[in-house]
N, C-alpha and C positions, 0 to 999 in steps of 0.2 A: 304308837307306831311312828316310825321315822321314815320320811321320804326325802329324796334329793331333787331339787329343781334343776332346770337347764343351766342356771347360773352358779351351780355348785354350792348353793346355799341350802341349808337344812331347815326343815319345818317340822313341827310336831302338832299332831291333831288334837291331843288332849293334854291337860296340865298346863297351868300358867303361873307366873310369878304371883305370890300372895302378898296381902297387906299393901294395897296400892290405893287406899282411900284418901290419903292426905291431898290437899289441894295442890301441893308442889308437884305431884305427878302429872297434873293437868297443865299447870303453868310454872315450869321450873325457872322462868326468867323473873319471877316476882322477887322484889328485894328481900322480902321476909324469908325467902327460901335459901338464902346464902348460908344460914346456919343449920339448915335441915340435915338430918342424918338418918339414913335407913339403918335399921338395927343389924347387928352382926349375925343374928340368927336368921334374918330374912336373906341377907347376902349368902350365907352358908347354904340355905335351902336352894337358892338359885344355882350355886356352884354344883351342889350334889345333883340337881336335876340335869344340868348340862352335861356333867361328866358321866352320869349314868347312861346317857344316850350315846355319847362319843368319848369313851375314856382315853382314847389315843390322841386327843387334841393337845396342842402345844401348851395352851393355858392350863390344862388339867395336869400336865407334867410339872409345870411351875408351881401349881398349888401343892402337889405332893412333896416337892422339894421344900417348900416353906413349912409345911406341917411335919415333915419327917426329919428335920434337922440338917439336911444337906445344903439349905440356903439360909440366909440371915432372916430369921422370922421377924425381926424388928425393923427391917427395911421397908420403906414406903411402898415398894413394888410387891411386897407380900401382903399388903392390905387387901381385904376381901373385895372392895369396890374396884381396886386396880386389877385384880385377877379376873373378875367378871368382864371388865373392859378389854382385857387381853383376848378373851374369847369372842365377845360380841362385836368389838370394833376392830382390833388389830387382826384377828383371824377371820374377819368378815362373816361371822356366824350369827348375825343379828336376827335372822329369821327363826332361830331355834327357840324352843320353849325354855324359858328361864332368862331370856334376854328382855322380856317385856318391861320389867321394872327399870332396868338400866336404859332402855330405849326411851322411856317416858321421862325419867328423872335426869338423864345426862345427855340429852340431845342438844342440838344447836341452840345457842342463846342461853343455856343454863347458867345459873349463878351459884349452884349448889357446890360448895367447896369440897365436899366429899367426892364429887365427880371430877373436879378440876385438879385436885392435889392428891396424888401425882397424876392421875389418869392412867391410861394404858402405858405399859413399858415401851420405850422407843425400839423400833426396828425388830419387833417380834416376827419371826418368819411364820407364814401361814402353814396350816397343817398339810394342805395338798402340795404345796411347793416343797415342803420338807420331805414328804413321801417321795416325790419325784427325784429329789436330790439323793436320797438313800438308794433308790433303784438305780440311778446313774452310777453311783459308786460301786454297789455290790454286784452289778452285772458285769463290771469290768475289772474288779479287784476282789480277791478272796481275803478280806480283811477281818480282823477281830471286831465283832459287833454285828456283822452281817447275819450271823446265826440268830440274832434277836429279831430279825425282820425278813422272813423268807418269802413272803407273798409279794409278787411283782404286779405293779399296776398303780396308776395314780389314785384310784379310789378303792383299791384292794387293801384293806387294813386288817384282814382276818388274822394274820400272824405277826402283827406289829403292835404290841400292846403299849410300847413306850417310844413314840416316834422321836421326840426331841432328845431323849436320853441316848437313843441309838445314833441319831444324827450327830450329836456332840461328841460321842465316843469315836466315831469315824474321823471327824474333823480334828479332834485333838491329836490323833495319831498322824494324820497327814493334812495339815492345814493348808497346804498349797494347792490342793485339788480345786478345779473350777467349781465343783458342786458345793464347796464350802464357803461361797461368797456371802450368803445370807447369814451363816453362822458367824463369820468374821465381822460382818456389820453389826450383828447383835452384840458381840463381845468387844467391839471397839469402844463401846461406852464403858468407861472405867468404873462407874457406879454399878452398872449391871454385872460387870465382870467380878466385882467385889461381893455383890449380893448373891450371885448365882455362880460360885466358883466351879462347881461340878460341871456345869454346861461349858465353861470356857477353858478350864485347865485340867479337869478330871479330879481335882482335889475338893472334896466336899467341905462345907463349913464346919462339920463336926469332926473333921480330921481324917475321915475315911477316904480311900482312893478307889475309884472304880475304872477309870480309863487308863490305858497304857500311855506312856510318855510318847511325844512325837519323835519320828525318825528324822534326825537332822543330819543331812549328808554334807556337813562341812565341819571344820574344826571348832569345837566348842567345849566349854567346861560346865558340867551339870552333875549334880549328885543323883539325878534320877534318869536312868537310861535302861534299855532292855539289853541284857547280856545272855546271849545264847538261847535261853528259854524264856517263854512268856512270863513264867513265874519269877524269874530272876530280875527283879526290879527293886533296887534299894529304895527304901522309903525315908531314909534320913542320912545324915552325915556319917553316923557311926557305921551303918551298914555299907555305905559307899567306901569308907576307908577299909573296912573288912574285905570288900570285894577287890580293892586294889592290892591289898596284901596277899590275898589268895591267888591272884593272877601273877604276881611277882614270884611267889613260891612255886607255882606251876611252871613258870619259865625256867627257874633254877633246876627243877626236877627234870625237865626236858633236856637241859644241858647235861645233867648227870647221866641220863640214860644214853645219850650220844657218846659220852666218855666211856661208859661201860661197854658199849658195843665196839668202840675203837680198840679198847684193850683186849676184848674177846677176839677180835679179828687178828690182832697181833699175836696173840697166844696160839690161835688155830693155825696161823701161817707158820709159826715156828714148829709146831707139832707135826705139820704135814710135810716138812722137808725130809728128803731121803738122804741119809748119811752117804757122803761120797768119799773117794780116796783122798788122802792128804795130797795137797798140791806139791808138785815136784818141778824142779827146773832141770833142763838138760845139763848133764855134766859139762862144765866149760872145758874147752880145749886147753892143753898146757900152754902156758905163756912163756915168754922168754925169761922171766924172773924165776919161774918154777924150774926150768931146765938149768938155769945158772946157779940156783941155790940162793938167789938174792930174795930177801924178805920183802913182801909188798909194802907199799907206802901207806900212809895213814888214810888217804882217801880210798885206796883199794880195800883196806881192812873194813872200812865203813860199809862199802858195797857188799862185801862178803857177809858181814853181820846181818845186813838186810835180807840176804838170800836165806839165811838160816831161820828167819822168823816166819817162815811160811805158815806153820801151824799156830803161830801166835797172833795172826791177824795182820802181819805186815803188809805194806803196800806193794811189795815186790812180787806178789803172787802172780802166776801166769795162768790164765784160764785154759782149760783143756780144749783140745780141738773139738769142734762140733761134730756130732755124729753125722755120718753120711745119710742122706734120705734113702728110705727103703723104696725100691722101685715099685710102682703100682701096676697091678695086673690090668690088662685091657678090659677084663670082665669085672673088675672091682667097682662096686656102686660108688657114686659120688659122696654118699654120706658116710663112707667108711674112712677112718683116719688112716693115713699112710704109715704112721708109727705103730699103731696098735690096731690091727684089723679086727680084733674082737670087740672093740669099743665103739658103741653107737654114738655118733655125734651129729649135730646140726650146725652147719657153718663153723665147724671146728670146736664147738662147745659140747663137752660130754653130757649125755642125757642119762645114761645108766649110771647112777651114783652108787658108791659104796655105803655101807651102813653108817660109818662115821660121818661121811659127807651129808647124808640125809639128815642126821641128827643136827649137824651144824646149820644146815639150811633151814630146819624147823625153827631154831632159835633166831636165825636171821629174819625169818618171816614174822615171828612174834615181835622182835624189836622194831621192825619196819612198821607193822600195824600200829603199835602203841605210839611210836614217835610221830608218825604221820597224823594220827588222830589228835595228839596234843598240839602239833604244829598248826594244823588247820583250825583247831578250836581257838588258839591264841590269835591266829590271823583274823578270825571272825570277830573276836573281842576287840581287836584294834580297829576293825572297820566300823565300830560305833562312832569313831571320830571324837571320842571323849579323851581330852588331853591328859587327864589324870591317869586314866587306865593305860593309855599308850605309853606314858612314862614309866608306869609300873611294870609293864611287860618288857619294855626295852631294858629297863634296869635289871630285871630278873635274868635276862639273857646275858647281860654284862657281868653280873655277879657269878653266874654259872661258868662263864669263861674264865673269870678270876680264880674260881675254886678248882675247876677241872680242865683248864685249858692245856695243861701239861700232859694230858693222858696219852697223846701221841708221841711223846718223847721216850726213848729207850733209856732206862735208868740203871740197867745192869752194867757191871764193871767192864764187860767186853765190848761195849757199844760206844760209839762216839759220833758226833755230828761232824761231818767233813764237808768241805767245799770242793765240788768238782766242776769242771768246765762244762758249760751248756753244750748240748749236742749240736747246735747250729754253728757252723764255722764262720758265720758272718757276724757274730756277736762275742763279746768277751765277758758277758754277764756270768755270775756264779749262782749256783742253785744249791741250797742246803738240803741234804738228804740224810736219812739215817742209814748208817753202815754198821753191820755187825762185824766184830773183829774176828774171833776164832771160828772160821767157817768149818774146816774139815774136822778140827779137834772137838768142836762142840755140836757136831751133828748137822752142820750147815750143808748146803748144796752148792757144789762148785768151788772155785777158788776166791779167796778174799771175802767169803761170807755172802749169804743171800741178803742183800740190803732190803730193809723194809721202810718204806716211806710213810711217815705219819700223816693221817688224814686230818682235815680240818675239823675242829669241834664246832 
């Protein structure tokens, strides 16, 4: 039966360390005891006895790492005497059953080399402090690893079977947390970090990886980062390169979808135009040359030629006079359009759509959903601050612009890019717009063709 004293030390009422008949257990300072060694079987019995009582202790987790291949089994801190010292000395559990042999053989003034070399590992955090740090993290953050220790309380270990594994998993993910000071102190010893890599980096000595990589909120280059999902963590250079290529291709595909939507909008705009009458100019009044029978000059002939190109897209077209507004009845509701009283509008935007408009809006919604999902996903990938991935995503967008950037340009023979004066009278800057040539003859609306400005890709 295990009981806890007021000083958080643990005592056991039955069962003691075995094989303590040698005189060195009584006087470990005797010179002849320098070469004395307790057998590996006896140390193992002590460890088993200790970890049966409190399997969640930090020293027990270190023992499991040493015997399970996650730590360097040949390291001096994986020796059985050192592991017992981690529990009985570093973790302050010297009152537990199983520490009697170590207390007698490795106390003050001992010359037994098995106790002195290497002794307890430096800066091993105590079990109770480790539990308090886990509670401090998991009660304020919903982090991966907190599901392995759900019981709260400094002495409540009911649902925390692997304290130090959980603690290191949390601190590897966010090492800057104040609760990770003891973990950082333990891993600051380069030898311990090499001997117990899973505790300090999440990478076990046998090559397995259990902890997620840390979240670095600054520009860095690393082949191991979390991308979108917890499972998307490259474990090597090959997987990292594949991830970069995949993000680049995804960015190119996003640009392609934007180009497809732009072309679709241009096509829908052309199909939705209502054919209008051919542009006409008022018949010019007879000039003096007409009445006298004198032929017009070369400049006059050029002007007449431009007038005849109305249906060919010439620039001499004259816009028809705008329709007069329809008077609105005093009883007409505000949401009724003044032009079409049967059309339901909200702030001038028609709400009751035709079947063709509804179909087009459906595809607009599909394009918007897919493109927004891809854009935000790539944004989150860039927010890993991984330089290689950032360059891959930006390069993908650049390649997409190189391949599909011309989607907004009109390529048919009747279209051209013209420069027209900006609308502001205070500037002489020019603006490039797309102007369709044959307006009335090709089914355009109004004179000079319904211009379609190309959107940005």
